[in-house]
C-alpha positions, 0 to 999 in steps of 0.5 A, spaced: 500 500 500 505 504 501 509 503 495 502 504 491 500 511 495 508 513 494 507 512 486 500 516 486 504 522 490 510 521 485 505 522 479 501 528 482 507 532 484 511 531 478 505 533 474 504 539 478 512 541 479 512 541 471 507 546 470 509 550 476 516 550 474 516 551 467 516 559 467 523 558 471 525 552 467 524 555 460 529 561 461 535 555 464 534 551 457 535 558 453 541 560 457 544 553 456 543 553 449 546 559 448 552 558 452 558 552 453 557 547 448 550 549 447 547 542 450 541 543 454 540 536 457 544 530 459 542 523 459 546 518 462 545 511 463 544 509 471 543 503 475 536 504 478 530 500 481 532 492 481 539 494 479 536 495 472 539 500 467 535 507 465 536 514 462 537 519 468 535 526 465 539 532 468 541 539 465 548 539 462 553 542 466 559 539 464 563 538 457 560 532 453 566 528 453 567 529 461 566 521 463 572 520 459 576 526 462 580 527 469 576 524 474 571 520 470 565 519 474 567 523 480 566 531 480 571 535 484 570 542 487 572 547 481 572 541 476 575 544 470 570 540 466 564 544 469 561 550 465 560 557 467 553 556 468 553 549 470 557 551 476 551 555 479 546 549 477 550 544 480 551 548 487 543 549 487 542 542 485 537 545 479 541 541 475 537 535 478 530 538 476 529 535 469 529 528 473 522 530 475 520 527 468 524 521 470 519 521 476 513 522 472 515 516 467 516 511 473 524 510 473 525 514 479 521 517 485 522 524 489 525 520 495 530 514 494 537 512 494 541 516 488 541 512 482 549 510 480 553 509 474 556 502 474 563 504 476 560 507 482 555 502 483 560 496 483 564 500 489 558 498 494 559 491 497 555 485 495 550 486 501 548 493 499 548 492 492 542 487 493 538 492 497 539 499 495 535 499 489 529 494 492 525 501 491 526 506 486 531 511 486 530 518 488 531 525 486 534 526 493 535 521 499 539 521 505 545 520 502 544 526 498 543 530 504 549 527 508 553 528 502 551 534 500 558 537 498 561 531 496 565 534 491 568 538 497 570 532 501 573 529 495 577 535 493 580 536 501 582 529 502 589 527 502 588 521 499 587 520 491 580 521 489 578 515 487 581 511 493 577 516 498 571 515 494 571 507 495 574 507 502 570 512 505 564 515 501 561 509 498 561 504 505 558 510 509 553 512 503 551 504 502 550 504 510 545 510 509 541 508 503 541 501 507 538 505 513 533 508 508 530 501 506 530 499 513 526 505 515 522 507 509 515 510 511 511 517 509 514 520 515 521 518 513 520 521 506 517 527 508 523 529 513 528 527 507 524 532 503 524 537 508 532 536 510 533 537 502 531 544 502 534 545 509 541 544 507 540 548 501 540 554 506 544 551 512 549 547 508 553 546 515 547 543 519 547 537 522 539 537 523 539 530 520 542 527 525 537 530 530 531 528 526 533 521 525 537 519 531 538 512 529 542 514 523 549 510 522 555 514 523 562 513 519 566 508 522 572 513 522 569 518 527 574 523 525 570 524 519 563 525 523 564 533 523 565 533 515 559 529 514 
């Protein structure tokens, strides 16, 4: 029943969102068309519900050949592959708004684990891989809130970026997304949506640890302050 109701709300609010946001999205489309490489949308293969492939929609914020340049699937702070307009869109998370179409199509939900590129999905443990997408991936999720500035974390790390992601970020993110599957409810989804908006205005807030007092913490406690 929960999943049926969640799908109903996804359809209603995605339609509502597309109508309400249209006056805001159209200027962005025009601006992207006139800047950078003239690309508006970026469709990328991701692993989602029941570990199946789908095309995720985003506003184009990086050079077209970005996956084959620099750090590949991982993006760092001040990444030279990010366009001038793209930088603002990524900071505000506006680049994610086209995924409302994914929600309407049924590929995604508003709340859930973020869908992954295969190279990043493969870093998860086998246990996490089995459960992380037993529900549809989301535009936002608990992992997105905790790792709201993942680019900064990787940039500031003394470890090589890919090693830091594999050894520090991915294990904890996997724990967080597993926690979501164990605690999924309308209350959890509502609070995740609230916290997604909250951390945009208060990026250093740790409110999520107070609202969800049973969230897992990093194995390396020295990293708690960073998250």
